[in-house]
C-alpha positions in Angstrom: -3.3 91.8 172.7 -2.4 90.3 169.0 -5.2 92.9 167.3 -4.1 95.6 168.5 -0.8 95.1 166.9 -2.1 94.1 163.8 -3.8 97.4 164.0 -0.6 99.5 164.8 1.0 97.5 161.7 -1.5 97.7 159.3 -2.3 101.4 160.3 1.5 102.2 160.1 1.5 100.4 156.7 -0.9 102.4 155.2 1.0 105.8 156.4 4.0 104.4 155.1 1.9 103.6 151.5 0.5 107.4 151.6 4.0 108.7 152.0 5.2 106.7 148.7 2.0 107.6 146.6 3.1 111.3 147.5 6.2 111.6 146.5 5.5 109.9 143.3 3.0 112.4 142.6 -0.3 111.9 143.4 -1.2 113.8 146.4 -5.0 113.4 146.1 -4.6 109.4 146.7 -2.2 109.8 149.5 -4.6 111.9 151.5 -7.6 109.4 150.8 -4.9 106.7 152.2 -3.8 108.8 155.1 -7.1 109.6 156.4 -8.0 106.3 156.4 -5.2 105.5 158.3 -5.7 107.9 160.6 -9.5 106.6 161.0 -7.8 102.9 161.9 -5.9 104.8 164.1 -9.0 105.7 165.9 -7.2 106.1 170.0 -4.3 103.9 169.1 -1.2 104.9 171.0 1.7 104.3 169.0 5.0 106.6 168.9 5.9 105.0 165.4 2.7 105.8 163.8 3.0 109.6 165.1 6.5 109.3 164.0 5.3 108.2 160.5 2.6 110.9 160.1 5.1 113.7 160.8 6.9 112.2 157.8 4.2 111.7 155.5 3.4 115.7 156.3 6.7 116.4 155.7 6.5 115.0 152.1 3.7 116.5 151.5 5.1 120.0 152.3 7.9 118.8 150.2 5.5 118.4 147.4 3.7 121.1 147.6 6.8 123.4 147.2 8.1 121.2 144.8 5.0 122.1 142.5 4.6 125.5 143.5 8.5 125.6 142.3 7.8 124.2 138.8 4.5 126.3 138.2 6.5 129.5 139.0 9.4 128.2 136.5 6.5 127.6 134.1 5.2 131.2 133.9 
């Protein structure tokens, strides 16, 4: 049982790190970290991890929209 709890905690921590890296401006690294978290998750059943992944996706969308806005403004 402890192994599963550690796996959930590690996966959630990795997702949170990916979110932080995303908002600090490195979406490529964030994607790599997020992908690693998904690989660790495997068949993990965790509502919190799912919520964290949704948050990461929302942050990705925010960063993408900001980059498009900045690019359009610079034209």
